[in-house]
Structures are given as structure tokens and as C-alpha cells.
C-alpha positions as CSV (number, residue, x, y, z in Angstrom):
1,M,46.8,-12.1,-75.3
2,A,42.9,-13.5,-75.3
3,D,42.7,-16.6,-72.6
4,P,42.4,-19.4,-74.6
5,R,40.0,-21.6,-72.7
6,P,36.3,-22.3,-73.3
7,V,33.5,-20.7,-72.2
8,A,31.2,-23.8,-70.8
9,L,27.6,-24.0,-72.1
10,D,24.8,-26.0,-70.8
11,V,23.2,-27.6,-74.5
12,F,20.2,-28.6,-72.5
13,G,19.1,-25.0,-70.9
14,G,16.4,-23.4,-72.5
15,D,12.9,-23.3,-74.3
16,K,14.5,-24.4,-77.6
17,A,17.2,-26.5,-76.1
18,P,19.0,-28.4,-77.4
19,D,18.7,-27.1,-81.4
20,A,19.2,-23.6,-80.9
21,I,21.8,-23.6,-78.3
22,L,24.1,-25.6,-80.5
23,E,23.3,-23.5,-83.6
24,G,24.4,-20.7,-81.2
25,A,27.7,-22.4,-80.2
26,A,28.2,-23.1,-83.7
27,L,27.8,-19.5,-84.6
28,A,30.0,-18.6,-81.7
29,I,32.8,-20.4,-82.4
30,A,32.6,-19.4,-86.0
31,Q,33.2,-15.8,-84.8
32,G,36.2,-16.9,-82.5
33,V,34.7,-18.2,-79.5
34,P,36.2,-21.2,-77.8
35,V,33.6,-23.2,-76.5
36,V,32.7,-26.4,-74.6
37,L,29.4,-28.0,-74.5
38,V,28.0,-29.6,-71.4
39,G,25.1,-32.1,-71.7
40,D,24.6,-36.1,-72.2
41,T,26.7,-37.1,-74.8
42,D,24.4,-39.5,-75.9
43,L,21.8,-37.3,-77.0
44,L,24.4,-35.1,-79.0
45,R,25.6,-37.8,-81.1
46,G,26.1,-36.6,-84.6
47,K,24.5,-33.2,-83.7
48,I,28.2,-31.4,-81.9
49,P,29.6,-28.6,-84.1
50,R,32.7,-28.6,-85.8
51,G,35.3,-27.1,-83.2
52,A,33.5,-27.7,-79.9
53,E,34.6,-29.5,-76.8
54,V,32.3,-32.0,-75.1
55,V,32.0,-32.6,-71.3
56,H,29.6,-35.3,-70.4
57,A,27.0,-34.6,-67.9
58,P,24.0,-36.9,-68.6
59,E,21.6,-34.7,-66.0
60,I,19.0,-32.4,-67.1
61,V,17.3,-30.0,-64.7
62,G,13.4,-29.5,-65.9
63,M,12.2,-25.7,-65.6
64,D,9.4,-27.0,-63.8
65,E,11.8,-28.4,-60.6
66,P,12.9,-27.0,-57.7
67,A,15.6,-24.5,-57.7
68,S,17.6,-26.6,-55.6
69,T,17.5,-29.7,-57.8
70,P,21.1,-29.5,-59.2
71,L,22.2,-29.5,-55.6
72,R,19.8,-32.3,-53.9
73,K,18.9,-34.5,-56.6
74,K,21.0,-34.1,-60.0
75,P,24.6,-33.1,-58.8
76,N,25.4,-34.4,-62.4
77,S,23.4,-31.9,-64.6
78,S,24.7,-29.9,-67.0
79,I,23.4,-26.6,-65.2
80,R,26.3,-27.5,-62.5
81,R,28.7,-28.8,-64.4
82,I,29.3,-25.6,-66.1
83,F,29.9,-23.8,-63.0
84,E,32.5,-26.8,-61.8
85,L,34.5,-26.3,-65.0
86,V,35.2,-22.7,-64.0
87,R,35.9,-23.4,-60.7
88,D,38.2,-25.9,-61.8
89,G,40.1,-23.6,-64.0
90,S,39.0,-25.7,-67.1
91,A,36.5,-22.7,-68.5
92,Q,36.7,-18.9,-68.1
93,A,33.6,-18.6,-67.9
94,A,29.8,-20.2,-67.7
95,V,26.5,-19.8,-70.1
96,T,22.8,-21.2,-69.3
97,C,19.6,-20.2,-70.7
98,G,17.9,-22.7,-68.8
99,H,16.2,-22.8,-65.3
100,S,17.5,-19.1,-63.6
101,G,16.9,-20.4,-60.2
102,A,18.8,-23.6,-60.4
103,A,21.8,-21.6,-62.4
104,M,21.8,-18.9,-59.0
105,A,21.9,-21.8,-56.9
106,S,24.4,-23.7,-58.5
107,A,26.8,-21.0,-59.4
108,L,26.7,-19.7,-56.0
109,H,27.3,-23.2,-54.3
110,V,30.2,-23.9,-56.6
111,L,31.4,-20.6,-57.3
112,G,30.7,-18.8,-53.8
113,S,30.6,-15.6,-52.8
114,I,33.3,-12.9,-53.1
115,P,33.9,-12.2,-49.3
116,G,31.8,-8.9,-48.7
117,V,29.1,-9.8,-51.0
118,D,25.6,-11.7,-49.3
119,R,23.3,-11.8,-51.9
120,P,24.4,-11.7,-55.7
121,P,22.2,-9.7,-58.1
122,L,21.4,-10.6,-61.8
123,C,22.8,-7.4,-63.8
124,T,22.1,-6.8,-67.3
125,V,22.3,-3.3,-69.5
126,V,19.5,-1.7,-70.9
127,P,19.5,0.7,-74.0
128,R,18.6,4.4,-73.1
129,G,16.8,7.4,-75.1
130,D,20.2,9.5,-75.2
131,G,22.4,6.2,-76.9
132,G,23.9,5.3,-73.6
133,Q,23.4,2.1,-71.4
134,L,21.7,1.4,-68.2
135,V,23.4,-0.9,-65.7
136,L,20.0,-2.3,-63.8
137,L,20.2,-4.7,-61.0
138,D,19.0,-6.8,-59.2
139,L,16.8,-8.3,-62.2
140,G,15.7,-11.3,-59.9
141,A,18.0,-12.9,-57.5
142,N,16.9,-11.3,-54.6
143,V,12.9,-10.2,-54.6
144,D,13.2,-9.7,-50.5
145,C,15.9,-7.2,-49.6
146,K,17.4,-5.5,-46.3
147,P,19.4,-2.1,-46.8
148,Q,22.9,-3.2,-46.7
149,H,21.9,-5.4,-49.9
150,F,21.1,-2.5,-52.0
151,A,24.5,-1.1,-51.1
152,Q,26.0,-4.4,-52.1
153,F,24.3,-4.1,-55.5
154,A,25.3,-0.2,-55.8
155,V,29.1,-1.2,-55.4
156,L,28.5,-4.3,-57.9
157,G,26.9,-2.3,-60.3
158,D,29.8,0.9,-59.9
159,A,31.9,-1.5,-60.7
160,Y,30.3,-3.4,-63.7
161,A,29.9,0.3,-65.0
162,R,33.7,1.1,-64.8
163,V,35.2,-1.9,-66.1
164,V,33.3,-3.1,-68.9
165,L,31.3,0.3,-69.9
166,G,34.4,2.1,-69.3
167,L,33.1,4.9,-67.4
168,E,35.0,7.0,-64.9
169,R,32.6,7.9,-62.5
170,P,29.1,6.2,-63.1
171,R,26.3,7.9,-61.9
172,V,24.4,5.3,-59.7
173,G,20.6,6.1,-58.7
174,L,18.1,4.2,-56.7
175,L,14.8,3.1,-58.3
176,A,11.9,4.9,-56.7
177,N,8.6,6.3,-57.6
178,G,10.0,9.9,-57.1
179,E,13.3,12.2,-57.0
180,E,12.9,13.3,-53.5
181,R,14.8,11.8,-50.6
182,G,11.7,10.8,-48.5
183,K,10.0,8.8,-51.6
184,G,9.7,5.2,-51.8
185,N,8.6,2.3,-49.2
186,T,10.6,1.5,-45.6
187,Q,13.1,-0.4,-47.4
188,V,13.8,2.0,-50.0
189,R,14.1,4.8,-47.9
190,A,16.7,2.9,-45.6
191,A,18.2,2.0,-48.7
192,F,19.0,5.6,-49.3
193,G,21.3,6.0,-46.3
194,E,23.4,3.5,-47.2
195,L,24.0,4.4,-50.6
196,E,24.8,8.4,-49.7
197,G,27.6,6.6,-47.5
198,L,29.2,4.6,-50.1
199,D,32.3,6.0,-51.8
200,I,30.2,6.2,-55.3
201,G,28.9,8.7,-57.7
202,F,25.3,8.6,-55.9
203,V,22.8,10.9,-57.3
204,G,19.7,10.1,-55.1
205,N,16.6,8.6,-56.4
206,V,16.0,8.0,-60.0
207,E,12.0,7.3,-61.6
208,P,12.2,4.8,-64.4
209,L,11.4,7.3,-67.0
210,G,14.3,9.4,-66.0
211,A,16.6,6.5,-65.9
212,L,15.9,5.4,-69.5
213,R,16.5,9.1,-70.3
214,G,20.0,9.0,-68.7
215,E,19.7,10.5,-65.5
216,C,22.2,7.8,-64.5
217,D,24.3,5.0,-65.3
218,V,23.8,2.4,-62.9
219,L,19.9,1.9,-60.9
220,V,19.4,-0.1,-57.9
221,C,16.6,-2.1,-57.1
222,D,15.4,-5.3,-55.3
223,G,14.9,-8.5,-57.5
224,F,10.8,-8.3,-57.4
225,V,11.3,-4.4,-58.7
226,G,13.8,-4.8,-61.6
227,N,12.4,-7.9,-63.1
228,V,9.2,-6.3,-63.3
229,M,10.9,-3.4,-64.9
230,L,12.8,-5.4,-67.3
231,K,10.0,-7.0,-68.7
232,T,8.1,-4.0,-69.0
233,V,11.0,-2.4,-71.1
234,E,11.0,-5.6,-73.3
235,G,7.0,-6.2,-73.6
236,T,6.7,-2.2,-74.4
237,I,9.5,-2.4,-77.1
238,E,7.9,-5.7,-78.3
239,V,4.4,-4.1,-78.7
240,A,5.5,-0.7,-80.0
241,G,7.3,-2.4,-83.0
242,R,4.4,-4.6,-83.8
243,V,1.9,-1.3,-83.7
244,L,4.0,0.1,-85.9
245,R,4.7,-2.8,-88.0
246,E,1.2,-3.4,-88.1
247,E,0.7,0.4,-88.8
248,L,2.6,0.4,-92.3
249,R,1.3,-2.8,-93.7
250,R,-2.3,-1.5,-93.3
251,R,-1.9,1.5,-95.5
252,P,-0.2,0.2,-99.3
253,G,1.3,4.1,-99.4
254,A,3.1,3.4,-96.5
255,L,4.9,0.4,-98.0
256,F,7.5,2.9,-99.9
257,G,7.9,4.5,-95.9
258,R,8.8,1.2,-94.8
259,W,11.5,0.5,-97.2
260,L,13.0,3.8,-96.8
261,L,13.2,3.2,-93.0
262,A,14.5,-0.5,-93.5
263,G,17.8,0.7,-92.1
264,G,16.3,2.1,-89.1
265,F,14.2,-0.3,-88.2
266,R,17.1,-2.5,-88.2
267,R,19.3,-0.7,-86.2
268,F,16.5,-0.1,-83.6
269,R,16.1,-4.0,-83.1
270,Q,19.6,-4.4,-83.0
271,R,20.0,-1.8,-79.9
272,T,16.7,-2.9,-78.1
273,T,16.3,-6.5,-78.4
274,Y,17.3,-8.6,-75.6
275,D,19.4,-11.4,-78.0
276,S,21.9,-8.4,-78.6
277,V,23.7,-8.8,-75.2
278,G,22.1,-12.4,-74.7
279,G,22.1,-12.8,-70.8
280,A,22.8,-11.4,-67.4
281,I,25.6,-11.8,-65.2
282,L,25.4,-12.9,-61.5
283,L,27.5,-10.4,-60.0
284,G,29.1,-11.4,-56.8
285,V,30.0,-14.8,-57.5
286,D,33.6,-15.9,-57.7
287,G,33.9,-16.4,-61.7
288,V,31.6,-15.4,-64.9
289,A,28.3,-17.0,-64.8
290,V,25.9,-15.9,-67.0
291,V,22.1,-16.6,-67.2
292,G,20.4,-16.3,-70.4
293,H,16.9,-15.7,-71.6
294,G,15.0,-18.8,-71.6
295,R,13.5,-18.2,-75.5
296,A,17.0,-17.8,-76.3
297,D,17.5,-18.7,-80.1
298,A,20.8,-19.1,-82.0
299,R,21.8,-15.6,-82.1
300,A,21.3,-14.9,-78.6
301,V,23.0,-17.9,-77.4
302,A,25.9,-16.6,-79.5
303,S,25.5,-12.9,-78.0
304,A,25.7,-14.7,-74.7
305,L,28.8,-16.7,-75.3
306,R,30.5,-13.6,-76.8
307,Y,29.1,-11.6,-73.4
308,A,30.6,-14.1,-70.9
309,R,34.3,-14.2,-72.8
310,S,34.0,-10.2,-73.1
311,C,33.3,-10.1,-69.2
312,A,35.7,-12.7,-68.0
313,G,38.5,-11.0,-69.9
314,S,37.7,-7.6,-68.9
315,G,38.5,-8.3,-65.8
316,L,35.4,-8.0,-63.8
317,V,35.6,-10.3,-61.1
318,A,39.0,-9.3,-60.0
319,A,37.8,-5.6,-60.1
320,V,34.4,-6.5,-57.9
321,R,36.7,-8.4,-55.5
322,T,39.0,-5.1,-54.7
323,D,35.8,-2.9,-54.5
324,A,34.1,-5.2,-52.0
325,A,37.1,-5.7,-49.9
326,K,37.7,-1.8,-49.6
327,R,33.9,-0.6,-50.2
328,L,31.7,-3.9,-48.4
329,V,33.3,-5.8,-45.9
330,R,32.7,-3.3,-43.1
331,L,28.9,-3.5,-43.7
332,P,26.6,-5.3,-41.2
333,S,26.0,-8.8,-43.2
334,A,22.6,-10.3,-43.7
């Protein structure tokens, strides 16, 4: 039986808030996802979608404010309140498209980390060229990492691939500038030894192109490198699509071909755009916390809400807790 509790949504997080957030909530509710809207009720009068619950949170954290704002200056902010609802058991998951730093700080402060996890990483899936999905982490939560943090990311990513993607023995790769064991900087070379000693399907160093071709199921890196890689993939897909459209428009004779390829273009977009998943999950905190794209539209918000509910219902947090207890508690902490 599906969990009847709602997914808590930060109404005032994101470049297009609150309108796109409310539209996305309405879409998700129509698709059967229970949603509780969290934000200033005075600003939401007359805009609340039918079927949505509302929790008052009068403070808003702006994108230009420090990540510590919800902890020190705005304890009644919507970006913090969503995680309190998860902690208290009133919501099964939380979603925000707002300040990512503030979201991560709030989630870690309110929910706490699972024992054995020092640095919860952001994790998402990227489409691979072979039709599969690549689990990529960290995406920016931890830009400076020690070798043991890479090991933690590997265990968390392995759990995600097994529980969410249904892979029996995920292949875990370490992002590097070459496949040979000695490749990478000092940090990556030290991390190699940590991952090699884990009871996971570690396949060694993997280059970006190899990962996207399907050489691994989980790709581990620090948050700086992961964030750059994700944005490069997103940017490349966006530019490639734009160039192709321009070329087809430039030649009148290509219009017929464009019509014939319309279905393929649509499927390509569904597989490659960020709004197909809607967000990244902060793995290792004691609850489901999803951080959406800052420029998310209604469709992306709805996807993030469905994704958060799916993660909550999959038993992912329990699996991470079990794996961390077995594989990480003996590793040196930060």
C-alpha cells in the first residue's frame, strides 16, 4: 500500500517561484501524488491548487543569501520547514528548487546524517548512450573531499543503483582522466585504494566518455568535478539540440524530414532533459531530501515530486542505513 503521507514542497524555492511551483504541484496532485505546500499563506491566497495541504512558513531564503540563513537567521523559512515535516513524520519526503546550499544545510541539520556518512552527497541519474542510466555523485555538496568520502559516496551510490534502478550488482567506477590505476590527481589515486577495499562491484577508473557509453552504473567523484560534469552534459545536450533544430529550419527541404523525425526528437528530449527526473537526492541524510533545478518549470517540479515519492516508497533510506552500518562504520571519519 502506498504511503498516504504527502511530499512537502517548498513553494518559494526556485527562479520561477511561486507560480511554476504551484503549477507543478497541481500536475503532481492530478497524477496521484499527495502534496503539502510549505510557504507564506498570506502570499498564497487564491493560488492554492485543489487537493493540496498547506503549512505556514512566513520566511523565504533568497538565492543571494548565505547557506546558513535558515539555521541562523530564518528558522521559520519554507526551505527548512519542509525537512522538519519529514523529521516529524508528517511528510514522506521533501522537495525544494531553491537555494541548494541552504537546502543541504537545512536537511543535514534537521534530519541528521546516517551513522557512517560524514558528507552526504547529491546524487542523480544521467542517460547513457546504451539506453541505461548512470548514477552520478557527488554533484556539488562536497567540493573538497578526502579519500574516505569517495568510499562513502561509492557505498551510497551502490545502494541507490540496487534499490532505485533494480541492479543486482552495480558496476562502480571512479571518475578519472584515464583508465589506468595510476591516473588522476593525488586525491583520486588515494580514493582508488579506498574503493578497492570495499565489498562492491568496483571496476576501477572510468573516463567521462566511457561512463556515458555504459562502462559503469555508478560514477563517483568529488562535488566540484561532478557538478562541472553534469553541467557539461546538460549544456552539450542543449547546444546539440539547438544546432540540429537550426539546421533543419535553414533548409526548406528538411521540413519534411523534421516532421518524420518529430517522434524521435520528442523521445530524445524525454530521455535527456533535466526535467525528466526533476532533481537530485541528498543521499546519507536520515530522510528523503530532493533538490530540484533552480530554473525548474511546472513539469520539472511535478517530476521532482514523483521522484521524491518514488524514492521514499522504495526503501532507499533503510537500504542506505543498512549498507552504511555494514560497510562504513569502520572507516575513518572526517
